[in-house]
Structures are given as C-alpha cells and as structure tokens.
N, C-alpha and C positions, 0 to 999 in steps of 0.2 A: 886430832889430839884426844886422848882418852882421859876423862876426868875420873879421879878415884871414886869408888862406890860410896865413900863416906861424905862426899861433897854434897851437902844439901843446898836448897835454894836460898836459904838465909845467908849461908856463907858465900854463895856466889854473888849475891847482891852486895855483901860487905866488901868483897874483893873488888867488885866493879866500882863502888862508890869511894872506897878509901885507898885502894892500891891499883889504880888504873894503869899506871906506867908499868908496874911489875907484872900485872895480869897480861898486858899486851906483849911484853917481852917474852913471857912464857909461851904465848900462843904463836909468836913470830918464830921462835926456835922450833916449836912443834911443826909449824907449817913446812919447814925445810925438810922434815922427815916424813910427812904425811901428805895426803892429797887435799887437805883442807882443814879448817878450824871447826871444832865441835863445841857447842855450848849446850848446857842442859835447859830444857824447857820447863816452864812452871807446871805445878800440879794442875791437873784437869784442863790443861791447855788443849783447846779443841782444834786440832790440826785440820780436820775435814771441813769444819765451818769456816775457818780462816781461809782455806784455799778456795772454798766455794765463793766467799766474798770477793776474792781477787778475780775469780772467773767472771763475775757479773758486775763488778764495780767500775765506775769511771776512773778510779785510781788504780785499776788493775791493767789498763791498756798496755803499758810498756812491757808487761810480763809475757813470757812464752813458756808454756808447759811442755816439758820433755816427756814426762809420764805423769801418772796420777798424783805423785807426791814430790816431784822435782820440777822446779821452774827456774827461769833465768830472766834477768832484766839488765839493761844497760844503766850505768851510773857514771857520773863524772867523779873521779877520785884524784885528789891532788892535782886538779886542773887537766887531767888526761882522761880519755874515754876508756871505759872498762866494761866488761860483762861479768856479772856475778851469778853463780849458780847456787840456789838454795835447795838443799836436800832434806826433806822431812820424812824419809821412808823408814827411819829407825825410831821406834817409840821413845818418847821423852828426850829426844835430841834433835837439834838443828845443826846441820853441817853446811858451811858455805865456803866457796872457793872462787878465786879469779880464774877465768878461762883465758888461754892464750889467744891473742888477736892476730889475725892474718896481717902481715906487714908492719906489725908493731913489736918493738923490742921491750921486754919487761924490765922493770927497775931492779936494782940490786943494792946491797949495802943499806945505808941510812935512808935512802929514798924508798926502799922496799919496806922498811920499818914504818916510815911515815904513811905509806900507802895502806899498810895493814891496820894501822891506828885508825885511819879515816874509814876504812872498810868496816871495821868492827863497830865503830860509833854509828855509822850509817845503818848497818844491819839492825842494831838494837833500836834505833829510832824508827826505821821503816816498819818494823814488826811490833813496835810498842813494848819491846822486852825490857826496856829500862824503866817502865812505869811501875810505881808501887801501888798495886791494885788489891792487895789482900783485904785491907779495910774497906775498900770500895766494893768488892764483891760481897763482903759480909753485910754491908748496908743494903746491897741489892737483894740479898737472900731474905732480908726482913721486910722488904717492900712488897706490898700486895700486887703491884703492877709488874715489877721487875723480876720477882722470884720465879714465876713460870718461865720467863725468857732465859734466865740464868740456868735453870734446870734443863731447858731444851737445847741451848746452844753451848753450854759449858763456859769455861773461862776464856773469853775472847780478849784480844788486844786490838787496838785501833790500828788499821793499816794506813800508813801515811805516805806523803810525797817526800822526796829527799830534800826539798827546799821550798821556801815560801813562793818563789816565782812559779814553780810548776803547780803548786796548789791553787794559786790564783788563776793561772792559765786554764787548768781543768775546770774550775768553777765558772769562770766567765763564759767559756764555750758552752757550758750546760745551762746557761740562763735562758729560760722561756723557750726551750726547744725539746723535742722528744729525746729520750735516752739514746735511741738508735741513731738519730740524726747527729747528736753530739759525738757519739762514739765514732761515727764515720768521719766527721771533720777532724777529730783528734788524730785518727790513724792517717788521714791524708796529709795533715801538717807534718807528722813524723816522717812519712815516706818522701814527701816532696821537698821539705825544707830542713829537716833535721839531719844530724850527722849519722852516717851509716858505718857500722863496724861489722866484721865478719869473723866468726869462730869456726873451728873445725878444719878438717883436711879436705882435699879436693873432692873426695867421694861423698862427703857429708857436710858441706859448708852451710852455715846458717847465718843469715843477715839479721842484725838487730838495729833498730832505729831509735834515736833519741828524739825527745821533743825539741823543737828549735830553741836555740839559746836566745837570750834577749837581743844580742847583736844580729843573729840570723833573722829574727823577726823584723828588726829595724831595717836591715838591708833589703828585705823583701818588700817592705812598704805596704801601704794600704791596698794597692792594686794586687800585689802578689798574694796577700791574705784573702782578698775577696775571690780570687781565682780558686781558692781551696774550699769555697762554700760559706765563708763567713760574711755576715752582713757588713755594710759600711760602718755601722755604729760599733759592732763588736770588733772590727778591724782596728778602729781608732782606740777602743778600750785596751786591746792587747798591746798596741804600740805605746800607749801611755804607761802601762804596767812595765813594758820592756825598758823604757827610758828610766823609770824609777829603779829597776833592777841594776841597770848598767851603772847608775850613780852610787850603788851600794846601799840604797835606802831600804832594800828588802832583805838584807843580810839578817840572819837569825839573831846575831849578836845585837843588832840595833833595837831589838824588842825585849831583850832580857830583863831590863829593869821596869818595863811597863806592865801595868795591870791589864787584865783582859779588856776592860772598857777603854783604857787608854790606847791599847793596840788596835782595837776596833775603830776608834775615832781617827787614828792616824791612817789606817788603811782606807777609810771612807773618804779621805781627802783626795784619793786618786780617782780620776774620772772613770766611771764604769764600775766602781766598787761600792756596792751598797752594804747594808748591814748583813743580809743573808750571805753574800759572797765573803765578807770579812769574817763572819763567824765560821764558815766552812774552812776558810784558809787558816784560821787560828787552830782549829781542831786538827786539820790534816797537814799543815805546813810548819806549825810552831809547836805542836804537841801539847796544846793547852787542853786540860781534861775537865774543865768546868764551863764549857760553852755549849749553848743550845740554840740552834738555828730555827726558832719558832715559826719563821715565815716559810719554812720548807713544806711544800705540799705533801711530800711523802711522809714526813713526821706527823703532819696533821691527820692524814689518813690512817697511819699506823696507830695513833692514840685513839682515834675514833673507833677503830675495830677492836683494839685491846680493851677499851672500857665500855664497848657496846653503846656508844653515844648515838642518839638519833641523827645528829648533824655533825659535820666536820668542825672542829674547834677553830676559832679565829686565831690569828697570831697572838693577840693579846691574851686570849683565854689559855692558849697552849703555854705561853710563857709563865702564866700563873701556875698552871699544873706542874710545870717543870721545876718550880721552886722547891718542891719536896725532894728533888734529886740534887739539890745544891751541894757542890763539892765534887760531883762526878757526873755532871749533866752531859758531857761529851760522850761518856760511856752509855748513858741512858739512850742518847740519840743513836749511837752505833747499834745497840741491841734492837731498837725499834726499826731501824733500816733493815736489819737482818730479817725481820718478820716479813718484809716486802720482798726482799731479794730471794728468800727461800722458795718463793712461788715460781721463780724462773728456772729452778733446778729439776 
C-alpha cells in the first residue's frame, strides 16, 4: 500500500490511535492488490542499528535474514502458525507480509481481516512503532549521558518479544550463563521442541522454528528440557512459567491495569523469576518504557564506561543514577546495551 506523500507521522499516529478499525480495513483492502502492507517509519529511524541489534540480541534468535535489510520470523497469529517478512530496503518505509506456508491453507474473508488486524498490532509492538517517543528523544538529547548515544545510534525503538511468555523464557535461559551458551540453548529448544513451518517452493524451501509453546514445554517435562542443555533448576523454572502461561496468568491483558512495580511483584511470585528477570520481561514482553534492570551486568559495565567510573556501579548505585532518566528508563537501558552490542559488529 502506498501512503500519500502528504501523510506525515503525526497523522499516522492519530490514525492508529483514533481510527484503528478504519486504518486496518484500508490496509486489508490494499493487501489484496499488493504484496504486503507498507507503513511509514519515524523520522531518523535508524534501520541499520535496529537490524544490528536483532543480529546480536537474545531477542533476535527467531529472526532469519534474507538479505541485508529483509528478515523473517515465525509468529502465532489468531492461534495459527505464520511466517512474517519485514522489508526495510526502501528508505522511510517498512513493508511486511505473510508468507505462504507449505501444507497450510491461508484464511479468507473475516478470518483474513482478523489475521491482518493481529499481524499489524504485533508488528507495531515488536518494532516499538506504537511508542510515543518524540518527547522521550527530546529528553535524551538534553541529557549529558544520553545525548551522545542518541547522536550515534539515531532514533531507536525497543525490539520486543511477541508475548510475555517468550520474554520470560528468553530471560530465564540467559540467567548466569554466557551469551553464547544461552543462544545455543534457545536454538536447540526451538529446533528440538518447537513447531516447525516451511516456506518457499521445492527448490528454495526454508524452515522456521518457533520457541516451544507452554504446553510443548510441559509435555517435554524436566528430563526433556535437561536434554537440551538446561540445568535442573532452570528446567523447573521454565515449567513453572509454562504452567502460569497455560492458566492465562501471563496474558498481556492481565497486566494492563498494574503499575510497573505491581507487575514486577506479580511476576516475582513465580519461582525462578527475580527482579532482574521481571524487569527485562516488562520491557521486552509488556512494552513498559520506564523500567531499568539495574542488576544487569551489561548495564553496569556500560554506565561505568560511559561515565568513565573507576569501578563498576552496584545495583543500588546504578538504580540511583537511572533516576535521572525517569519516565524513559527502558529506552536509556536499550541505548546503553547498544554501546556493548556495537562491539560485536
């Protein structure tokens, strides 16, 4: 779908917030005539750094790059498996589309409309495109610590998980192990236990793997999880999280009315979920923009280097420092992580 040249970002946000149904209907009709949905990207949106983050982040594991600026990932949409392609090759625009799955018949009629509704909402959430960050970036530009990072990385958005369960699963696997070891376990879980779908024709078929669903984890049991490289303790933690997910306790709607602290306290009642894990999950799985995981070693190192501190700040000291970023602490954390991830490129 081609948006008129006169459509600015403020109007786009207004359409999304006030006329969502109309907006989705227009895109649905357009999709019938084109190969995907196109939405305008924010000013100064840093495509290269966003894609670099996905390449190196623990939350980028499900993605597969087709080329430098096109990538795909599996998603559950309307309860069915799907593979979505995100194309950022054209300046100022993101195009996304569903790929046909081998052995699956695509929906039609009202079911297709519902699917596109969920696809659009998921895309905006995954890429942080629904966040109102203009004031946030203005605050960053006037902050002595963050201004150089904003200048370096441009207007980033937080890359998120599609749901709270996946955010918790990714975070728990990463507890107290190296990044490489955690990534290996995540990929093994996907290939050995997750749902597999195939796109493409015979000559160029491409398999995509989902993280195991809560029920798939429960069916595998502790022994099955340990066979994939998880410790006995972490296996129990993931099973505990899976049971909470199956009961509906991790649905995003269950947290809508809770403050950040209330949501953290609720998550910390789950065995294996401490404050660090809960804060990461709020940021990545619920889209909360004022959470700072001060116990994160990477954030402590990043702040130490940014401020040229002789010693790495403690969790308590870092939480006090982060008070100056109140209102947008999740974004401060994201930019700080980017300073570390940029070394891997």
